[in-house]
C-alpha positions as CSV (number, residue, x, y, z in Angstrom):
1,M,-1.2,-5.3,-33.2
2,K,0.6,-8.0,-31.3
3,A,3.1,-7.6,-28.5
4,A,5.6,-9.8,-26.7
5,I,7.2,-9.6,-23.2
6,L,10.4,-11.4,-22.4
7,A,10.3,-12.2,-18.6
8,A,12.1,-15.5,-18.0
9,G,15.2,-14.2,-16.2
10,L,16.3,-14.8,-12.6
11,G,16.4,-11.2,-11.4
12,S,19.2,-12.1,-9.0
13,R,20.1,-8.5,-8.3
14,L,16.7,-8.0,-6.8
15,Q,17.1,-10.7,-4.2
16,P,15.6,-11.3,-1.7
17,I,12.4,-9.9,-3.2
18,T,13.0,-12.3,-6.2
19,N,13.8,-15.3,-4.1
20,H,10.1,-16.2,-4.2
21,K,8.8,-14.5,-7.3
22,P,9.9,-13.6,-10.9
23,K,11.1,-10.1,-11.5
24,C,8.1,-9.3,-13.6
25,M,5.9,-9.8,-10.5
26,V,7.8,-7.2,-8.4
27,K,5.4,-4.4,-7.4
28,V,5.6,-0.6,-7.8
29,Q,2.8,1.2,-6.0
30,G,1.0,-2.1,-5.4
31,E,0.9,-3.3,-9.1
32,T,3.3,-5.7,-10.7
33,L,5.5,-4.8,-13.6
34,L,3.7,-7.4,-15.7
35,E,0.3,-5.9,-15.0
36,R,1.5,-2.4,-15.7
37,Q,2.8,-3.4,-19.1
38,L,-0.3,-5.2,-19.9
39,S,-2.4,-2.2,-19.0
40,A,-0.2,-0.1,-21.5
41,F,-0.8,-2.8,-24.1
42,L,-4.6,-2.7,-23.6
43,E,-4.6,1.1,-23.9
44,G,-2.5,0.8,-27.0
45,G,-5.0,-1.5,-28.7
46,V,-3.0,-4.7,-28.6
47,E,-5.1,-7.7,-29.4
48,E,-2.7,-10.6,-28.7
49,V,0.2,-10.9,-26.3
50,Y,2.9,-13.5,-25.9
51,I,4.8,-13.7,-22.5
52,V,7.8,-15.8,-22.2
53,T,8.3,-16.9,-18.6
54,G,10.9,-19.1,-16.9
55,Y,12.1,-18.5,-13.4
56,R,9.3,-19.1,-10.8
57,S,6.8,-19.0,-13.6
58,E,4.4,-21.1,-11.5
59,L,3.9,-18.1,-9.2
60,I,2.3,-16.1,-12.0
61,D,-1.4,-16.5,-11.7
62,E,-2.1,-17.0,-15.4
63,K,-5.9,-17.4,-14.9
64,Y,-6.1,-14.1,-13.0
65,I,-4.0,-12.3,-15.6
66,K,-6.2,-13.5,-18.5
67,R,-9.3,-12.7,-16.6
68,R,-8.2,-9.2,-15.8
69,F,-7.1,-8.5,-19.3
70,K,-9.8,-10.5,-21.0
71,K,-10.0,-8.1,-24.0
72,M,-6.5,-9.4,-25.1
73,E,-5.7,-12.9,-26.0
74,I,-2.7,-13.7,-23.8
75,H,-0.4,-16.7,-24.3
76,F,2.3,-17.8,-21.8
77,I,5.3,-19.6,-23.3
78,Q,7.7,-21.4,-21.0
79,N,11.5,-21.0,-21.4
80,D,12.7,-24.2,-19.6
81,L,16.3,-23.2,-20.2
82,F,16.1,-19.9,-18.4
83,E,19.0,-20.7,-16.1
84,T,21.5,-21.2,-19.0
85,T,20.1,-18.8,-21.7
86,N,19.5,-15.1,-22.1
87,N,16.6,-13.2,-23.5
88,M,17.5,-13.9,-27.2
89,Y,16.6,-17.5,-26.6
90,S,13.2,-16.4,-25.2
91,L,12.6,-14.4,-28.3
92,Y,13.6,-17.5,-30.4
93,L,10.8,-19.4,-28.7
94,L,8.3,-16.9,-30.2
95,K,9.3,-17.5,-33.8
96,P,6.3,-19.9,-34.5
97,Y,3.9,-17.2,-33.3
98,L,5.3,-13.9,-34.5
99,Y,7.4,-14.7,-37.6
100,N,6.4,-12.4,-40.4
101,Q,4.1,-10.5,-38.0
102,S,4.3,-6.9,-36.9
103,F,4.7,-6.7,-33.2
104,V,6.1,-4.7,-30.3
105,L,8.7,-6.3,-28.1
106,C,9.4,-5.3,-24.4
107,N,11.6,-6.7,-21.7
108,G,9.6,-7.7,-18.6
109,D,11.6,-5.5,-16.2
110,I,10.7,-2.0,-17.3
111,I,8.1,0.4,-16.0
112,Y,6.9,3.3,-18.1
113,D,4.1,5.8,-18.7
114,N,1.5,4.1,-20.8
115,Q,1.6,6.9,-23.3
116,I,5.1,5.8,-24.4
117,F,3.6,2.5,-25.6
118,V,0.5,4.1,-27.0
119,S,2.4,6.7,-29.0
120,L,4.9,4.1,-30.3
121,V,2.1,1.9,-31.6
122,N,0.3,4.7,-33.2
123,S,3.4,6.2,-34.9
124,P,3.1,5.9,-38.7
125,Y,6.7,4.7,-38.9
126,P,6.8,0.8,-38.8
127,D,10.2,0.1,-37.2
128,L,11.1,2.0,-34.0
129,I,13.2,1.8,-30.9
130,A,11.9,3.9,-27.9
131,V,14.8,6.1,-26.8
132,E,15.5,8.7,-24.2
133,K,17.5,11.1,-26.3
134,N,20.8,12.6,-24.9
135,N,20.8,10.3,-21.9
136,F,23.8,8.1,-21.3
137,M,24.0,5.3,-18.8
138,D,26.8,2.7,-18.7
139,E,24.5,-0.3,-17.9
140,S,21.9,0.5,-20.6
141,M,21.7,-0.2,-24.3
142,K,22.7,2.9,-26.3
143,I,21.9,3.6,-30.0
144,K,23.9,5.3,-32.8
145,V,22.1,7.2,-35.4
146,N,23.3,8.4,-38.9
147,S,22.5,11.6,-40.7
148,D,19.3,10.1,-42.2
149,N,18.0,9.5,-38.6
150,L,18.4,5.7,-39.0
151,I,19.7,3.6,-36.2
152,V,23.0,2.0,-37.3
153,D,24.1,0.4,-34.0
154,I,22.8,-0.6,-30.6
155,S,25.1,-1.7,-27.8
156,K,26.0,-1.2,-24.2
157,A,29.5,-0.6,-25.3
158,L,28.9,2.6,-27.3
159,D,30.8,5.6,-25.9
160,E,29.1,8.8,-25.1
161,D,30.3,10.6,-28.2
162,D,28.6,8.1,-30.5
163,S,25.4,7.7,-28.4
164,Y,22.2,9.3,-29.5
165,G,20.4,8.1,-26.4
166,V,19.4,5.2,-24.3
167,S,17.1,2.4,-25.4
168,I,14.3,1.5,-23.0
169,D,14.1,-2.0,-24.3
170,M,10.9,-1.4,-26.3
171,Y,11.0,-2.2,-30.0
172,K,8.4,-1.9,-32.8
173,F,8.9,-4.3,-35.8
174,S,7.1,-4.4,-39.1
175,M,6.2,-7.7,-40.7
176,N,9.3,-7.7,-42.9
177,S,11.6,-6.6,-40.0
178,A,10.2,-9.3,-37.8
179,K,11.0,-11.9,-40.4
180,V,14.5,-10.7,-40.8
181,L,15.1,-10.5,-37.1
182,F,13.8,-14.0,-36.4
183,D,15.9,-15.5,-39.2
184,R,19.0,-13.9,-37.7
185,V,18.1,-15.1,-34.2
186,E,17.6,-18.7,-35.5
187,T,21.1,-18.5,-37.1
188,I,22.7,-17.3,-33.9
189,I,20.9,-20.0,-31.8
190,N,21.0,-23.0,-34.1
191,V,24.0,-22.4,-36.4
192,E,26.4,-20.5,-34.0
193,N,25.0,-22.4,-31.0
194,N,25.0,-19.2,-29.0
195,L,22.2,-19.3,-26.4
196,K,23.5,-16.8,-24.0
197,D,23.3,-13.4,-25.7
198,W,20.8,-10.5,-25.5
199,T,18.2,-9.9,-28.1
200,E,20.0,-6.7,-28.9
201,V,22.9,-8.7,-30.4
202,A,20.6,-10.0,-33.1
203,I,19.2,-6.5,-33.6
204,Q,22.6,-5.0,-33.8
205,S,23.8,-7.4,-36.5
206,V,20.8,-6.7,-38.8
207,L,21.1,-3.0,-38.2
208,K,24.7,-2.9,-39.2
209,E,24.0,-4.9,-42.3
210,R,21.2,-2.5,-43.2
211,L,18.7,-5.3,-43.5
212,I,16.1,-3.4,-41.5
213,N,15.6,0.4,-41.1
214,M,14.8,1.4,-37.6
215,Q,14.3,5.0,-36.3
216,P,14.6,6.3,-32.8
217,Y,11.3,7.2,-31.0
218,S,11.9,9.9,-28.5
219,I,10.2,9.4,-25.1
220,N,11.9,12.3,-23.2
221,D,8.6,13.8,-22.0
222,Y,7.7,10.6,-20.2
223,R,8.8,8.5,-17.2
224,W,10.5,5.1,-17.4
225,V,12.9,2.9,-15.4
226,E,14.6,-0.4,-16.2
227,I,14.6,-2.3,-12.9
228,D,17.7,-4.4,-12.5
229,N,18.6,-3.8,-8.9
230,Y,17.4,-2.1,-5.7
231,N,18.7,1.3,-6.8
232,D,16.5,1.0,-9.9
233,L,13.6,0.0,-7.8
234,A,14.1,2.9,-5.5
235,L,14.1,5.2,-8.5
236,A,10.9,3.7,-9.8
237,D,9.3,4.1,-6.4
238,M,10.2,7.8,-6.6
239,K,9.1,8.5,-10.1
240,F,5.9,6.5,-10.0
241,H,4.7,7.7,-6.6
242,N,1.0,8.0,-5.7
243,L,1.0,11.2,-3.7
244,S,-2.3,12.9,-4.0
245,M,-0.8,16.4,-3.9
246,D,2.2,18.5,-4.7
247,I,4.6,17.8,-1.9
248,K,5.6,21.5,-1.8
249,D,2.2,22.2,-0.3
250,A,2.5,19.7,2.5
251,V,2.6,19.9,6.3
252,F,4.8,17.0,7.5
253,F,4.0,14.8,10.5
254,I,7.4,13.1,10.9
255,D,8.0,10.0,13.0
256,L,11.3,10.1,15.0
257,D,12.6,6.6,15.8
258,G,13.7,4.9,12.6
259,T,12.9,8.0,10.5
260,L,15.2,10.7,11.9
261,M,17.3,8.7,14.3
262,K,18.2,5.2,15.6
263,G,18.8,5.2,19.3
264,Q,21.5,7.7,19.9
265,E,22.5,8.0,16.2
266,L,21.2,10.4,13.6
267,I,20.1,8.8,10.4
268,P,22.3,10.3,7.6
269,G,20.6,13.3,6.0
270,A,17.9,13.7,8.7
271,D,19.5,17.0,9.9
272,E,19.7,18.3,6.4
273,F,16.0,17.6,5.9
274,I,14.7,19.2,9.1
275,N,17.0,22.2,8.8
276,Y,15.7,22.7,5.2
277,L,12.2,22.7,6.5
278,N,13.2,25.2,9.3
279,K,15.0,27.5,6.9
280,N,12.2,27.5,4.3
281,E,9.4,27.8,6.9
282,I,7.8,24.5,5.7
283,P,5.5,23.4,8.6
284,Y,6.2,20.1,10.3
285,F,5.6,18.2,13.6
286,L,7.6,15.4,15.1
287,L,5.7,12.3,16.2
288,S,6.9,9.6,18.6
289,N,5.2,6.7,20.3
290,N,8.3,6.5,22.4
291,S,7.1,7.4,25.9
292,S,10.5,6.8,27.5
293,Y,11.5,10.5,27.2
294,S,10.1,13.9,27.8
295,K,9.9,16.7,25.3
296,S,12.7,18.6,26.9
297,E,14.9,15.5,26.6
298,L,14.0,15.1,23.0
299,I,14.7,18.8,22.3
300,N,18.2,18.4,23.9
301,K,18.8,15.2,21.9
302,M,17.9,16.8,18.7
303,Q,20.2,19.8,19.4
304,L,23.1,17.3,19.7
305,F,22.2,16.2,16.2
306,G,22.4,19.8,15.0
307,I,18.6,20.2,14.8
308,E,16.6,23.0,16.4
309,V,13.1,22.0,17.4
310,D,10.4,23.9,19.4
311,E,8.4,22.1,22.0
312,H,5.1,22.9,20.3
313,K,6.3,20.9,17.2
314,I,6.6,17.6,19.2
315,I,3.7,15.2,19.7
316,L,4.2,12.2,22.0
317,S,2.0,9.2,22.7
318,T,1.9,10.4,26.4
319,D,0.1,13.6,25.2
320,G,-3.0,11.6,24.4
321,L,-2.7,9.6,27.6
322,I,-2.5,12.7,29.7
323,A,-5.4,14.3,27.9
324,Y,-7.5,11.2,28.5
325,L,-6.7,11.0,32.2
326,L,-7.4,14.7,32.8
327,D,-10.7,14.4,30.9
328,E,-11.7,11.3,32.9
329,G,-10.5,12.9,36.2
330,A,-8.5,9.7,36.8
331,L,-5.4,11.3,38.4
332,K,-4.3,8.3,40.5
333,T,-2.2,5.7,38.5
334,Y,0.5,3.2,39.0
335,T,2.9,3.9,36.1
336,V,5.5,1.6,34.7
337,G,7.6,4.1,32.9
338,T,10.9,6.0,32.8
339,N,11.7,8.8,35.3
340,A,11.2,11.2,32.4
341,M,7.7,9.9,31.7
342,I,6.8,9.9,35.4
343,D,8.0,13.6,35.7
344,Y,5.9,14.5,32.6
345,L,2.8,12.9,34.1
346,E,3.4,14.4,37.5
347,S,3.8,17.9,36.0
348,N,0.3,17.5,34.8
349,N,-0.9,16.7,38.4
350,I,-1.2,12.9,37.8
351,E,-0.1,10.7,40.5
352,T,2.2,7.8,39.3
353,D,2.6,5.6,42.4
354,A,-0.9,5.6,44.0
355,E,-1.9,2.8,46.5
356,T,-5.3,2.7,45.0
357,P,-4.8,3.6,41.3
358,D,-7.5,4.2,38.8
359,F,-5.4,2.7,36.0
360,V,-2.1,0.8,35.6
361,I,-0.1,2.9,33.1
362,L,2.3,1.0,30.8
363,G,4.9,3.1,28.9
364,Y,8.1,2.2,27.1
365,D,10.2,1.7,30.2
366,T,13.9,1.5,29.4
367,E,14.5,1.4,33.1
368,I,12.1,-1.4,33.9
369,N,12.8,-4.0,36.6
370,Y,11.1,-7.0,38.1
371,Q,9.8,-4.9,41.1
372,K,7.9,-2.7,38.7
373,I,6.5,-5.7,36.8
374,K,5.5,-7.4,40.1
375,K,3.7,-4.3,41.5
376,A,1.9,-3.7,38.2
377,S,0.8,-7.4,38.2
378,K,-0.7,-7.0,41.7
379,F,-2.9,-4.2,40.6
380,L,-3.8,-5.9,37.3
381,N,-4.7,-9.1,39.2
382,Q,-7.1,-7.0,41.2
383,G,-8.9,-6.0,38.0
384,I,-7.5,-2.5,37.7
385,P,-7.5,-1.7,33.9
386,M,-4.3,-1.1,32.0
387,L,-3.7,1.9,29.7
388,A,-0.7,1.7,27.3
389,T,1.0,4.7,25.6
390,H,1.5,2.8,22.3
391,I,1.8,-0.6,20.7
392,D,5.2,-0.8,19.0
393,V,6.6,-4.3,19.4
394,N,10.2,-3.2,19.0
395,C,12.4,-0.1,18.9
396,P,15.0,0.3,16.1
397,T,18.6,0.9,17.2
398,P,21.9,0.8,15.3
399,D,22.4,-2.7,16.7
400,G,19.1,-4.0,15.5
401,P,15.6,-4.0,17.1
402,I,15.1,-4.2,20.9
403,P,11.8,-4.9,22.8
404,D,9.4,-2.0,23.0
405,I,6.1,-1.7,24.8
406,G,4.3,-4.2,22.6
407,S,6.6,-6.8,23.9
408,F,5.7,-5.8,27.4
409,I,2.0,-6.0,26.6
410,N,2.5,-9.6,25.3
411,M,4.3,-10.4,28.6
412,F,1.4,-9.3,30.7
413,S,-1.1,-10.9,28.3
414,T,0.7,-14.2,28.5
415,A,1.3,-14.2,32.2
416,L,-1.9,-12.6,33.5
417,E,-4.3,-12.9,30.5
418,V,-4.9,-9.1,30.6
419,T,-4.8,-6.7,27.7
420,P,-4.9,-2.9,27.6
421,Y,-8.3,-1.2,28.1
422,K,-7.1,1.6,25.8
423,I,-3.9,2.2,23.7
424,F,-2.7,5.7,22.7
425,G,-0.2,6.7,20.1
426,K,0.0,5.5,16.6
427,P,-1.9,4.0,14.8
428,N,-4.8,5.5,16.8
429,I,-6.1,8.6,15.0
430,E,-6.3,10.5,18.3
431,M,-2.5,10.8,18.1
432,L,-2.9,13.2,15.3
433,S,-6.5,14.2,14.8
434,F,-6.5,17.1,17.3
435,K,-3.5,18.7,15.7
436,L,-4.9,18.2,12.1
437,E,-8.0,20.1,13.2
438,Q,-6.0,22.9,14.7
439,F,-3.7,23.3,11.8
440,A,-6.4,23.2,9.2
441,K,-7.9,26.3,10.6
442,S,-4.7,28.3,10.4
443,H,-3.2,26.8,7.2
444,P,-6.1,25.6,5.0
445,A,-3.8,25.5,1.9
446,R,-1.5,22.9,3.5
447,T,-2.1,19.2,3.0
448,P,-1.0,16.7,5.8
449,V,1.4,14.0,5.0
450,V,2.8,11.4,7.4
451,I,6.4,10.2,7.1
452,G,7.5,7.1,9.0
453,D,9.2,3.7,8.9
454,R,6.6,1.4,10.4
455,L,3.7,0.0,8.3
456,Y,1.5,-1.1,11.2
457,T,1.7,2.2,13.1
458,D,2.7,5.1,10.8
459,M,1.0,3.9,7.7
460,E,-2.0,2.5,9.5
461,M,-2.6,5.8,11.2
462,A,-2.3,7.7,7.9
463,K,-4.7,5.4,6.1
464,R,-7.2,5.7,9.0
465,L,-7.0,9.4,8.7
466,N,-7.2,9.2,4.8
467,I,-4.0,11.2,4.4
468,D,-0.9,10.4,2.4
469,F,2.0,8.3,3.8
470,I,5.7,8.4,2.9
471,C,7.6,5.3,4.0
472,V,11.3,5.5,4.7
473,L,13.4,2.4,4.6
474,S,15.9,3.7,7.2
475,G,14.1,2.0,10.1
476,E,11.9,-1.0,10.4
477,A,10.2,-1.4,7.1
478,S,12.0,-3.2,4.2
479,R,11.3,-3.0,0.5
480,E,10.8,-6.8,0.6
481,E,8.0,-6.4,3.2
482,I,6.4,-3.6,1.2
483,D,6.4,-5.7,-1.9
484,K,4.1,-8.2,-0.2
485,L,1.5,-5.5,0.6
486,D,-1.8,-4.9,-1.3
487,L,-2.0,-1.3,0.1
488,F,1.2,0.5,-0.7
489,P,2.7,3.7,0.8
490,N,2.0,6.7,-1.4
491,L,5.8,7.1,-1.7
492,T,8.7,4.9,-0.6
493,V,12.2,6.4,-0.2
494,K,15.4,5.2,1.3
495,S,15.5,8.1,3.8
496,V,14.0,11.5,4.4
497,K,16.9,13.2,2.7
498,E,15.5,11.9,-0.7
499,I,12.3,13.8,-0.1
500,L,14.3,17.0,-0.7
501,Q,14.6,16.1,-4.3
502,M,10.8,16.6,-4.6
503,I,10.4,19.8,-2.6
């Protein structure tokens, strides 16, 4: 069996991801769409593959692709007219290789369960269109079927009454049908001088003239997504997640800033998510590296958002700091922090303005001034070590990011050439490990999952702890940034509200 992938298009609706790569190289769960399709081809026993590329084709590592899928003979065909043609012209370029050959044709922007392809190839019927029956989407190709179960039309323009289902842009052609199709494509391209139509226009014409007999192949038991835009990509991220467990059995460790709120504003749907967890007694904890506020302040803030939270559900970066100071017996500090943070430390018998401190403490100080910086510098110049509550470089707000403690650390490092002796909070596992141990004893059936918006703190901590991570795109992380990663979140969603669809 031979197969072909049409992947020459611009993918303009996926910009800025596709500013610097072709759409077939967009990743879902760390693997490109092209590699996913080739994996399905390999499983389906395909021996030879033709891939038509165009836009940014130089960014496809052909040697790597051929090396990874060395059991298949892979050919790359360049469509130099990709900016002024459509995918029918890409198919036209394959006529010298696939004319009078049975093959399976796929567009390069679909993701699907491998079994769809495997079952289609192994079906005894020679001419098929993979279809999700009874589904109707305006933007997708629909098919019309007659009483003999033969497809008589394919078009985006079919109305719902005439539609049998949605094509997923996967077609199986017998040798004779391939010959008929390529002859019609050549007529459209060379005689009618039409270079800007879809492949389906040629398929439609030969179907209506009954020159080929194609049947629908139902794929309703499997997952698939045609990825044209960011909404499609979000759906693919959701459907093809890599969670290691049923999310209904999770205990959630939920980041605050960028995940549930931005500054003084609630992220839409965050209250609905937390209130659902409360109502259904699903266990969760709220995590924050933000050492600028106390737990009581945070509780009051969440109440203003319509969310009720108990203090025992809140884990702050200052908790690890306090535990460390008490364990070390280092109760004298000079603390650069908010009044709320200072009150929290002093409530645990830790002095915050000592004349001979054991440590200089650096928190996220939204009340910082030059006198604090100057006094901290005096002690740091004396060699007194610095402890930092966390490492976040910026804090998300509705007006964009603002400097967080990581920026303060960089300031002291640049000016004084000092760095923290120890940093608490995410991504350090101490932020969470003690709670995981406690919770595992009382709820052994629950599996921990971290939810957050930062890759270098939230995801890094989850990976260090070897637990699943759900990334929300409501804060710092962007889908463009994630697409550049080798190590992907287990699930990526727009906001925590979307997680409710899976619980």
